[in-house]
PASEBA-1860 file (N, C-alpha, C; in nm, 3 decimals):
! residues 281
1> XXXXXXXX> 10.675/8.682/7.499/10.616/8.814/7.488/10.631/8.866/7.345 ~ 10.751/8.850/7.289/10.776/8.901/7.155/10.687/8.832/7.052 ~ 10.667/8.701/7.067/10.582/8.627/6.972/10.440/8.681/6.974 ~ 10.387/8.704/7.092/10.251/8.757/7.103/10.241/8.898/7.048 ~ 10.346/8.978/7.067/10.347/9.114/7.013/10.346/9.111/6.860 ~ 10.423/9.020/6.802/10.425/9.008/6.656/10.289/8.964/6.605 ~ 10.227/8.866/6.671/10.094/8.821/6.629/9.991/8.932/6.637 ~ 10.012/9.025/6.730/9.918/9.137/6.746/9.942/9.248/6.646
9> XXXXXXXX> 10.052/9.242/6.570/10.081/9.344/6.472/10.174/9.453/6.519 ~ 10.245/9.430/6.630/10.334/9.533/6.683/10.458/9.551/6.595 ~ 10.508/9.673/6.592/10.637/9.703/6.532/10.744/9.697/6.641 ~ 10.871/9.696/6.601/10.979/9.690/6.699/10.969/9.802/6.802 ~ 10.932/9.922/6.756/10.927/10.038/6.845/10.818/10.026/6.951 ~ 10.721/9.938/6.929/10.613/9.921/7.027/10.656/9.836/7.146 ~ 10.764/9.759/7.132/10.801/9.660/7.232/10.826/9.717/7.371 ~ 10.893/9.831/7.387/10.912/9.883/7.523/10.781/9.910/7.596
17> XXXXXXXX> 10.678/9.950/7.522/10.548/9.974/7.584/10.483/9.841/7.623 ~ 10.492/9.743/7.536/10.437/9.610/7.565/10.506/9.550/7.687 ~ 10.637/9.562/7.695/10.711/9.508/7.809/10.674/9.580/7.938 ~ 10.656/9.712/7.931/10.615/9.787/8.050/10.478/9.742/8.096 ~ 10.388/9.716/8.000/10.254/9.669/8.035/10.261/9.531/8.100 ~ 10.342/9.442/8.044/10.355/9.308/8.101/10.410/9.314/8.242 ~ 10.506/9.402/8.266/10.561/9.419/8.401/10.454/9.471/8.498 ~ 10.372/9.562/8.449/10.267/9.619/8.534/10.165/9.512/8.574
25> XXXXXXXX> 10.130/9.424/8.480/10.033/9.319/8.511/10.083/9.226/8.621 ~ 10.213/9.212/8.632/10.271/9.121/8.731/10.288/9.184/8.869 ~ 10.262/9.313/8.880/10.268/9.376/9.012/10.153/9.323/9.099 ~ 10.180/9.290/9.224/10.075/9.232/9.310/9.947/9.313/9.317 ~ 9.959/9.447/9.316/9.839/9.529/9.331/9.750/9.525/9.208 ~ 9.802/9.478/9.095/9.713/9.465/8.979/9.614/9.350/8.999 ~ 9.651/9.253/9.080/9.562/9.139/9.108/9.531/9.061/8.980 ~ 9.637/9.019/8.910/9.621/8.951/8.781/9.537/8.824/8.793
33> XXXXXXXX> 9.559/8.748/8.898/9.480/8.625/8.916/9.331/8.657/8.920 ~ 9.295/8.762/8.995/9.155/8.800/9.002/9.101/8.846/8.868 ~ 9.180/8.928/8.797/9.138/8.979/8.667/9.119/8.863/8.568 ~ 9.207/8.765/8.573/9.201/8.653/8.481/9.082/8.561/8.507 ~ 9.040/8.548/8.633/8.943/8.444/8.667/8.804/8.494/8.701 ~ 8.787/8.625/8.720/8.658/8.677/8.763/8.548/8.659/8.658 ~ 8.423/8.667/8.704/8.309/8.667/8.611/8.272/8.810/8.570 ~ 8.347/8.909/8.618/8.325/9.048/8.579/8.399/9.077/8.448
41> XXXXXXXX> 8.367/9.193/8.386/8.425/9.222/8.252/8.550/9.310/8.258 ~ 8.623/9.304/8.368/8.740/9.390/8.390/8.852/9.358/8.291 ~ 8.927/9.463/8.255/9.039/9.448/8.161/9.144/9.554/8.193 ~ 9.269/9.534/8.151/9.369/9.639/8.173/9.342/9.762/8.088 ~ 9.351/9.878/8.149/9.347/10.006/8.079/9.489/10.057/8.070 ~ 9.537/10.079/7.947/9.674/10.125/7.925/9.673/10.270/7.881 ~ 9.743/10.357/7.954/9.748/10.500/7.923/9.894/10.543/7.913 ~ 9.935/10.586/7.795/10.073/10.628/7.774/10.083/10.780/7.787
49> XXXXXXXX> 10.171/10.823/7.875/10.192/10.966/7.900/10.335/11.001/7.864 ~ 10.353/11.089/7.763/10.487/11.130/7.724/10.500/11.147/7.574 ~ 10.611/11.205/7.532/10.633/11.234/7.391/10.646/11.109/7.306 ~ 10.674/10.995/7.369/10.687/10.870/7.293/10.558/10.839/7.217 ~ 10.446/10.877/7.273/10.318/10.849/7.207/10.314/10.908/7.067 ~ 10.364/11.028/7.052/10.365/11.092/6.919/10.461/11.020/6.826 ~ 10.574/10.978/6.877/10.673/10.907/6.794/10.620/10.772/6.748 ~ 10.535/10.711/6.829/10.477/10.581/6.792/10.346/10.597/6.714
57> XXXXXXXX> 10.304/10.723/6.693/10.177/10.752/6.625/10.058/10.693/6.702 ~ 10.067/10.698/6.834/9.953/10.657/6.916/9.847/10.767/6.914 ~ 9.723/10.727/6.910/9.615/10.823/6.899/9.569/10.872/7.035 ~ 9.562/11.005/7.049/9.506/11.066/7.170/9.394/11.164/7.135 ~ 9.357/11.169/7.008/9.259/11.267/6.962/9.128/11.198/6.923 ~ 9.072/11.236/6.808/8.945/11.178/6.765/8.955/11.025/6.759 ~ 8.860/10.959/6.820/8.861/10.814/6.819/8.972/10.752/6.903 ~ 9.010/10.820/7.010/9.120/10.769/7.094/9.091/10.629/7.148
65> XXXXXXXX> 8.964/10.598/7.170/8.927/10.466/7.222/8.883/10.370/7.111 ~ 8.885/10.414/6.988/8.845/10.329/6.876/8.793/10.417/6.763 ~ 8.800/10.366/6.639/8.813/10.225/6.598/8.951/10.166/6.604 ~ 9.056/10.245/6.624/9.184/10.185/6.647/9.294/10.224/6.552 ~ 9.386/10.310/6.598/9.511/10.334/6.528/9.598/10.211/6.548 ~ 9.693/10.191/6.457/9.772/10.069/6.465/9.841/10.053/6.601 ~ 9.909/10.158/6.647/9.983/10.145/6.772/9.890/10.114/6.888 ~ 9.780/10.190/6.900/9.684/10.165/7.008/9.633/10.022/7.004
73> XXXXXXXX> 9.588/9.981/6.885/9.527/9.850/6.868/9.627/9.737/6.891 ~ 9.746/9.752/6.832/9.845/9.644/6.839/9.899/9.626/6.979 ~ 9.930/9.735/7.048/9.984/9.724/7.184/9.879/9.665/7.277 ~ 9.756/9.715/7.268/9.650/9.660/7.353/9.622/9.514/7.323 ~ 9.622/9.479/7.195/9.597/9.340/7.156/9.711/9.250/7.202 ~ 9.834/9.298/7.195/9.949/9.219/7.242/9.935/9.185/7.390 ~ 9.889/9.281/7.468/9.872/9.257/7.611/9.766/9.150/7.634 ~ 9.657/9.154/7.559/9.552/9.052/7.574/9.604/8.915/7.531
81> XXXXXXXX> 9.679/8.909/7.423/9.734/8.779/7.380/9.831/8.724/7.485 ~ 9.908/8.812/7.548/9.997/8.769/7.655/9.915/8.712/7.771 ~ 9.804/8.777/7.805/9.718/8.729/7.912/9.656/8.594/7.877 ~ 9.626/8.573/7.749/9.570/8.446/7.704/9.676/8.337/7.694 ~ 9.778/8.363/7.615/9.872/8.258/7.578/9.978/8.230/7.683 ~ 10.019/8.332/7.757/10.116/8.311/7.865/10.047/8.300/8.001 ~ 9.935/8.371/8.017/9.864/8.369/8.145/9.752/8.269/8.153 ~ 9.719/8.206/8.040/9.615/8.103/8.041/9.474/8.153/8.061
89> XXXXXXXX> 9.449/8.280/8.033/9.318/8.337/8.060/9.215/8.314/7.952 ~ 9.195/8.189/7.912/9.100/8.159/7.804/8.957/8.160/7.854 ~ 8.864/8.218/7.778/8.723/8.223/7.818/8.666/8.083/7.844 ~ 8.590/8.074/7.952/8.520/7.951/7.992/8.613/7.841/8.040 ~ 8.745/7.866/8.038/8.840/7.770/8.092/8.900/7.824/8.222 ~ 8.948/7.946/8.216/9.001/8.017/8.333/8.924/8.146/8.356 ~ 8.898/8.218/8.245/8.825/8.345/8.253/8.675/8.320/8.242 ~ 8.600/8.363/8.342/8.456/8.336/8.344/8.372/8.464/8.335
97> XXXXXXXX> 8.427/8.566/8.270/8.348/8.686/8.243/8.232/8.648/8.152 ~ 8.111/8.661/8.204/7.995/8.612/8.130/7.975/8.677/7.996 ~ 7.995/8.808/7.988/7.976/8.882/7.862/8.105/8.939/7.808 ~ 8.199/8.968/7.893/8.319/9.036/7.847/8.289/9.178/7.803 ~ 8.378/9.236/7.727/8.357/9.372/7.675/8.455/9.396/7.562 ~ 8.427/9.494/7.472/8.519/9.524/7.362/8.659/9.560/7.409 ~ 8.669/9.622/7.526/8.800/9.660/7.579/8.889/9.540/7.610 ~ 8.831/9.422/7.614/8.912/9.302/7.635/8.987/9.262/7.507
105> XXXXXXXX> 8.956/9.327/7.398/9.037/9.311/7.276/9.156/9.406/7.283 ~ 9.127/9.532/7.310/9.233/9.631/7.325/9.175/9.754/7.392 ~ 9.242/9.805/7.496/9.199/9.928/7.562/9.326/10.008/7.593 ~ 9.368/10.084/7.493/9.498/10.150/7.500/9.488/10.287/7.433 ~ 9.531/10.391/7.503/9.527/10.525/7.446/9.643/10.607/7.499 ~ 9.662/10.724/7.441/9.768/10.815/7.485/9.705/10.940/7.544 ~ 9.777/11.001/7.635/9.736/11.129/7.691/9.766/11.239/7.590 ~ 9.673/11.332/7.574/9.693/11.443/7.481/9.792/11.542/7.542
113> XXXXXXXX> 9.905/11.558/7.476/10.009/11.648/7.527/9.981/11.794/7.494 ~ 9.925/11.819/7.376/9.910/11.957/7.328/9.794/12.030/7.394 ~ 9.682/11.961/7.413/9.561/12.028/7.462/9.535/12.004/7.611 ~ 9.628/11.945/7.681/9.611/11.923/7.824/9.649/12.050/7.900 ~ 9.555/12.117/7.967/9.587/12.242/8.036/9.645/12.221/8.176 ~ 9.648/12.096/8.222/9.697/12.064/8.355/9.831/11.993/8.348 ~ 9.884/11.957/8.463/10.006/11.877/8.464/9.975/11.740/8.403 ~ 10.075/11.683/8.342/10.055/11.552/8.279/10.034/11.445/8.384
121> XXXXXXXX> 9.981/11.332/8.339/9.958/11.221/8.430/10.090/11.173/8.490 ~ 10.196/11.169/8.410/10.325/11.123/8.462/10.380/11.217/8.568 ~ 10.366/11.349/8.547/10.413/11.445/8.646/10.330/11.436/8.774 ~ 10.201/11.416/8.758/10.114/11.399/8.874/10.158/11.281/8.960 ~ 10.212/11.177/8.894/10.254/11.057/8.965/10.400/11.060/9.007 ~ 10.466/11.177/8.991/10.600/11.194/9.044/10.713/11.173/8.946 ~ 10.683/11.159/8.817/10.787/11.142/8.717/10.824/11.277/8.656 ~ 10.934/11.279/8.585/10.980/11.404/8.521/10.901/11.432/8.395
129> XXXXXXXX> 10.900/11.559/8.356/10.826/11.600/8.237/10.876/11.528/8.112 ~ 11.007/11.501/8.106/11.065/11.438/7.987/11.055/11.286/7.989 ~ 11.003/11.229/8.094/10.989/11.084/8.102/10.873/11.036/8.015 ~ 10.877/10.910/7.979/10.765/10.842/7.914/10.717/10.733/8.007 ~ 10.590/10.738/8.041/10.538/10.651/8.147/10.409/10.584/8.100 ~ 10.401/10.454/8.123/10.278/10.380/8.098/10.206/10.361/8.230 ~ 10.080/10.403/8.234/9.998/10.389/8.354/9.893/10.282/8.326 ~ 9.883/10.186/8.415/9.793/10.072/8.397/9.702/10.061/8.518
137> XXXXXXXX> 9.575/10.042/8.493/9.481/10.012/8.600/9.369/9.924/8.548 ~ 9.290/9.870/8.639/9.180/9.782/8.600/9.059/9.867/8.561 ~ 8.992/9.826/8.454/8.877/9.904/8.406/8.766/9.813/8.359 ~ 8.643/9.855/8.384/8.527/9.789/8.325/8.480/9.872/8.207 ~ 8.363/9.842/8.154/8.318/9.900/8.028/8.313/10.053/8.031 ~ 8.344/10.112/7.918/8.344/10.258/7.903/8.202/10.310/7.895 ~ 8.174/10.417/7.970/8.043/10.483/7.965/8.064/10.624/7.911 ~ 8.000/10.655/7.799/8.011/10.789/7.740/7.925/10.888/7.818
145> XXXXXXXX> 7.978/11.008/7.837/7.905/11.113/7.909/7.910/11.241/7.826 ~ 7.795/11.296/7.795/7.786/11.426/7.729/7.728/11.524/7.829 ~ 7.811/11.620/7.872/7.765/11.714/7.973/7.881/11.759/8.060 ~ 7.849/11.834/8.163/7.949/11.889/8.253/7.983/11.796/8.368 ~ 8.048/11.854/8.470/8.090/11.774/8.584/7.974/11.711/8.659 ~ 7.861/11.781/8.665/7.745/11.725/8.734/7.693/11.602/8.661 ~ 7.691/11.607/8.528/7.649/11.491/8.451/7.745/11.375/8.473 ~ 7.874/11.407/8.473/7.975/11.305/8.494/7.963/11.243/8.632
153> XXXXXXXX> 7.942/11.326/8.733/7.927/11.275/8.869/7.804/11.186/8.881 ~ 7.696/11.225/8.813/7.574/11.145/8.815/7.597/11.007/8.755 ~ 7.669/11.003/8.644/7.701/10.875/8.580/7.791/10.791/8.671 ~ 7.886/10.855/8.733/7.974/10.782/8.826/7.893/10.718/8.938 ~ 7.797/10.792/8.990/7.715/10.740/9.099/7.634/10.619/9.055 ~ 7.578/10.625/8.935/7.490/10.517/8.889/7.565/10.401/8.827 ~ 7.682/10.428/8.764/7.755/10.322/8.695/7.851/10.247/8.786 ~ 7.881/10.303/8.902/7.968/10.235/8.997/7.883/10.144/9.084
161> XXXXXXXX> 7.891/10.016/9.060/7.801/9.921/9.125/7.838/9.899/9.271 ~ 7.747/9.837/9.343/7.776/9.801/9.482/7.891/9.702/9.489 ~ 7.906/9.620/9.382/8.016/9.525/9.378/8.149/9.598/9.369 ~ 8.154/9.706/9.288/8.276/9.786/9.281/8.308/9.848/9.416 ~ 8.206/9.893/9.485/8.229/9.954/9.615/8.267/9.850/9.720 ~ 8.227/9.726/9.699/8.265/9.620/9.791/8.417/9.608/9.796 ~ 8.483/9.621/9.681/8.627/9.608/9.675/8.699/9.742/9.679 ~ 8.635/9.849/9.636/8.705/9.976/9.620/8.787/9.972/9.493
169> XXXXXXXX> 8.883/10.061/9.481/8.967/10.060/9.361/8.982/10.198/9.300 ~ 9.041/10.202/9.181/9.072/10.326/9.112/8.994/10.333/8.982 ~ 8.915/10.437/8.965/8.835/10.453/8.844/8.903/10.552/8.751 ~ 8.857/10.555/8.626/8.920/10.643/8.526/8.816/10.736/8.464 ~ 8.857/10.861/8.445/8.775/10.961/8.378/8.858/11.019/8.263 ~ 8.805/11.009/8.141/8.870/11.069/8.025/8.796/11.199/7.993 ~ 8.869/11.308/7.991/8.812/11.440/7.968/8.857/11.490/7.831 ~ 8.763/11.526/7.746/8.797/11.579/7.614/8.863/11.716/7.628
177> XXXXXXXX> 8.946/11.755/7.531/9.019/11.882/7.540/8.930/12.004/7.565 ~ 8.813/12.010/7.499/8.724/12.124/7.518/8.680/12.134/7.663 ~ 8.644/12.023/7.721/8.599/12.021/7.861/8.714/12.062/7.953 ~ 8.832/12.008/7.928/8.948/12.040/8.011/8.979/12.189/8.005 ~ 8.970/12.249/7.886/9.000/12.391/7.871/8.897/12.476/7.946 ~ 8.770/12.441/7.933/8.665/12.516/8.003/8.689/12.511/8.154 ~ 8.717/12.393/8.205/8.740/12.378/8.349/8.864/12.456/8.394 ~ 8.971/12.447/8.315/9.093/12.519/8.350/9.072/12.670/8.344
185> XXXXXXXX> 8.996/12.717/8.245/8.967/12.860/8.235/8.884/12.909/8.353 ~ 8.808/12.819/8.413/8.731/12.852/8.533/8.817/12.850/8.659 ~ 8.944/12.815/8.641/9.036/12.812/8.755/9.044/12.678/8.825 ~ 8.981/12.576/8.768/8.981/12.444/8.832/9.106/12.365/8.795 ~ 9.170/12.311/8.896/9.283/12.221/8.873/9.232/12.078/8.859 ~ 9.322/11.988/8.823/9.284/11.848/8.815/9.240/11.797/8.953 ~ 9.309/11.843/9.057/9.271/11.804/9.194/9.132/11.855/9.228 ~ 9.099/11.975/9.182/8.964/12.030/9.204/8.858/11.943/9.137
193> XXXXXXXX> 8.887/11.899/9.015/8.792/11.814/8.942/8.769/11.683/9.016 ~ 8.876/11.623/9.062/8.863/11.498/9.136/8.783/11.516/9.264 ~ 8.811/11.624/9.335/8.740/11.649/9.460/8.591/11.671/9.435 ~ 8.558/11.744/9.329/8.416/11.769/9.298/8.345/11.640/9.260 ~ 8.409/11.559/9.177/8.347/11.434/9.136/8.327/11.341/9.255 ~ 8.425/11.337/9.343/8.411/11.251/9.462/8.296/11.298/9.549 ~ 8.285/11.428/9.569/8.183/11.481/9.658/8.043/11.471/9.601 ~ 8.031/11.462/9.468/7.900/11.465/9.405/7.858/11.336/9.337
201> XXXXXXXX> 7.940/11.231/9.347/7.904/11.102/9.288/7.848/11.009/9.395 ~ 7.749/11.059/9.466/7.692/10.987/9.580/7.567/10.909/9.540 ~ 7.551/10.794/9.602/7.428/10.715/9.591/7.362/10.712/9.728 ~ 7.232/10.737/9.732/7.165/10.738/9.861/7.172/10.600/9.926 ~ 7.176/10.598/10.056/7.184/10.472/10.129/7.066/10.382/10.096 ~ 6.948/10.441/10.080/6.829/10.361/10.048/6.844/10.293/9.913 ~ 6.890/10.367/9.811/6.911/10.308/9.678/7.022/10.204/9.681 ~ 7.126/10.234/9.754/7.239/10.142/9.762/7.196/10.007/9.820
209> XXXXXXXX> 7.113/10.011/9.920/7.070/9.887/9.987/6.981/9.800/9.897 ~ 6.924/9.861/9.792/6.840/9.784/9.699/6.924/9.707/9.597 ~ 7.050/9.745/9.581/7.133/9.683/9.479/7.169/9.540/9.517 ~ 7.227/9.469/9.421/7.239/9.323/9.430/7.322/9.277/9.549 ~ 7.442/9.332/9.567/7.530/9.286/9.674/7.469/9.306/9.812 ~ 7.422/9.428/9.847/7.364/9.445/9.981/7.237/9.363/10.002 ~ 7.153/9.352/9.898/7.025/9.284/9.917/7.039/9.132/9.920 ~ 7.132/9.076/9.840/7.148/8.931/9.833/7.247/8.876/9.933
217> XXXXXXXX> 7.346/8.959/9.969/7.452/8.908/10.056/7.452/8.976/10.192 ~ 7.339/9.030/10.231/7.328/9.097/10.361/7.369/9.001/10.472 ~ 7.463/9.046/10.554/7.508/8.964/10.666/7.614/8.863/10.628 ~ 7.640/8.844/10.497/7.738/8.744/10.453/7.869/8.807/10.407 ~ 7.868/8.937/10.388/7.990/9.005/10.345/7.997/9.139/10.415 ~ 8.114/9.195/10.421/8.135/9.320/10.494/8.195/9.424/10.401 ~ 8.127/9.535/10.387/8.177/9.643/10.303/8.291/9.715/10.374 ~ 8.377/9.783/10.297/8.487/9.860/10.359/8.434/9.966/10.454
225> XXXXXXXX> 8.523/10.014/10.539/8.484/10.111/10.642/8.423/10.237/10.579 ~ 8.481/10.283/10.466/8.431/10.406/10.406/8.289/10.390/10.351 ~ 8.254/10.269/10.303/8.118/10.244/10.258/8.023/10.239/10.378 ~ 8.064/10.173/10.484/7.980/10.165/10.603/7.955/10.303/10.663 ~ 8.060/10.388/10.659/8.044/10.525/10.707/7.946/10.602/10.620 ~ 7.953/10.580/10.488/7.859/10.645/10.398/7.717/10.600/10.421 ~ 7.697/10.472/10.447/7.563/10.420/10.475/7.506/10.484/10.602 ~ 7.590/10.500/10.702/7.544/10.564/10.826/7.509/10.710/10.803
233> XXXXXXXX> 7.586/10.776/10.713/7.560/10.918/10.685/7.445/10.938/10.587 ~ 7.407/10.831/10.516/7.295/10.841/10.423/7.334/10.845/10.276 ~ 7.465/10.861/10.248/7.510/10.871/10.109/7.644/10.799/10.094 ~ 7.658/10.722/9.986/7.779/10.645/9.962/7.849/10.698/9.837 ~ 7.976/10.740/9.847/8.047/10.790/9.728/8.085/10.676/9.635 ~ 8.121/10.712/9.512/8.160/10.612/9.413/8.294/10.548/9.447 ~ 8.383/10.628/9.505/8.516/10.578/9.545/8.547/10.632/9.684 ~ 8.650/10.576/9.744/8.682/10.614/9.882/8.728/10.759/9.894
241> XXXXXXXX> 8.815/10.802/9.801/8.874/10.936/9.812/8.901/10.992/9.673 ~ 8.918/11.124/9.661/8.941/11.185/9.529/9.061/11.126/9.456 ~ 9.163/11.087/9.530/9.285/11.032/9.467/9.260/10.899/9.398 ~ 9.144/10.838/9.423/9.110/10.712/9.357/9.049/10.734/9.218 ~ 9.050/10.858/9.171/9.000/10.893/9.037/9.118/10.935/8.950 ~ 9.140/10.863/8.842/9.243/10.901/8.745/9.178/10.988/8.638 ~ 9.232/11.106/8.615/9.181/11.197/8.514/9.286/11.211/8.405 ~ 9.246/11.186/8.281/9.337/11.198/8.167/9.266/11.274/8.055
249> XXXXXXXX> 9.339/11.360/7.985/9.283/11.438/7.875/9.310/11.365/7.744 ~ 9.203/11.339/7.668/9.214/11.274/7.537/9.083/11.295/7.464 ~ 9.085/11.278/7.333/8.964/11.290/7.253/8.971/11.406/7.154 ~ 8.866/11.421/7.074/8.860/11.524/6.973/8.839/11.662/7.032 ~ 8.905/11.762/6.973/8.893/11.900/7.021/8.777/11.968/6.949 ~ 8.656/11.936/6.992/8.536/11.997/6.937/8.457/12.059/7.052 ~ 8.379/12.165/7.025/8.310/12.238/7.132/8.186/12.165/7.184 ~ 8.204/12.043/7.224/8.097/11.962/7.283/8.151/11.902/7.412
257> XXXXXXXX> 8.075/11.907/7.521/8.124/11.854/7.648/8.121/11.701/7.652 ~ 8.229/11.640/7.607/8.238/11.495/7.603/8.338/11.442/7.705 ~ 8.297/11.338/7.775/8.384/11.269/7.869/8.352/11.120/7.862 ~ 8.431/11.042/7.930/8.403/10.899/7.941/8.441/10.854/8.081 ~ 8.368/10.755/8.129/8.392/10.704/8.264/8.411/10.554/8.259 ~ 8.511/10.506/8.331/8.536/10.363/8.341/8.540/10.322/8.488 ~ 8.436/10.250/8.534/8.440/10.197/8.670/8.552/10.094/8.681 ~ 8.569/10.039/8.799/8.672/9.940/8.818/8.616/9.818/8.887
265> XXXXXXXX> 8.702/9.721/8.905/8.667/9.599/8.976/8.791/9.553/9.052 ~ 8.767/9.485/9.162/8.877/9.418/9.231/8.950/9.507/9.329 ~ 9.036/9.444/9.402/9.112/9.513/9.505/9.258/9.470/9.493 ~ 9.353/9.548/9.541/9.338/9.678/9.606/9.326/9.789/9.503 ~ 9.323/9.915/9.552/9.327/10.028/9.459/9.451/10.015/9.372 ~ 9.436/10.043/9.244/9.542/10.007/9.150/9.565/10.116/9.047 ~ 9.683/10.175/9.051/9.728/10.267/8.946/9.879/10.247/8.935 ~ 9.921/10.163/8.843/10.061/10.123/8.834/10.128/10.203/8.723
273> XXXXXXXX> 10.238/10.267/8.755/10.310/10.349/8.658/10.448/10.289/8.633 ~ 10.481/10.270/8.504/10.610/10.214/8.466/10.681/10.310/8.370 ~ 10.800/10.352/8.409/10.880/10.435/8.320/10.932/10.350/8.204 ~ 10.922/10.403/8.083/10.961/10.328/7.964/11.100/10.370/7.919 ~ 11.185/10.271/7.897/11.318/10.297/7.845/11.309/10.317/7.693 ~ 11.347/10.434/7.647/11.328/10.468/7.505/11.457/10.470/7.425 ~ 11.568/10.428/7.484/11.694/10.425/7.411/11.683/10.335/7.289 ~ 11.717/10.389/7.174/11.715/10.310/7.052/11.585/10.316/6.974
281> X> 11.480/10.379/7.033/11.352/10.388/6.961/11.359/10.504/6.861
END
């Protein structure tokens, strides 16, 4: 692990985060074997919540997803090298993602501590305010969204494929500080945002049946109960329940409604949180 971290450009202080990420990948619910071998473009999404991000100079503001601060880039790249060199996930040998995605190089960001009007991601997941926690989940390509919750819900409905719904899982929504403040000033909590997105990210049953999985594999595969219930009701949500949406505040603090959406792949639902030991950093 240390060799791969050095090759990725990590400093000593980055190692606890890299180790936490490696531990998360080995949790059964991450489904590492599936991530390594699938033909989909899924990759680990690393989200650091806590004051450690500032000490490591991890970026949570302008360009949080790229072009890449050293800590963001090096930690994310170290995880990919570990997946390649220790996990054997080489393209066309074990990994058969036809196109891949830029996030397979590095997909690592920090939660904005200063401009987040809601409880932090770590507190939401049951950790203490003073803890430093790395949250890892599976993510496909980032989709930029300019607009409000309705625009975001519309993108979720269209960008979440029938294949994603076949497995279910946990999706990610990155909300820029301006958007988060507007929503909070309207009295909306993070739970309210999740509930609204879940209720409004619906695909009509007719449109859903035209997509690749239902049309090509009809009768050969069985969708989860929640998808079948949605088909009977006429509308299929992007995810099973509001709790399957991870909401994190990051990005530039400018008066433009910017968000990003990351669908997921694979099963089971996956949001792995690892407390980071910071002694000596």
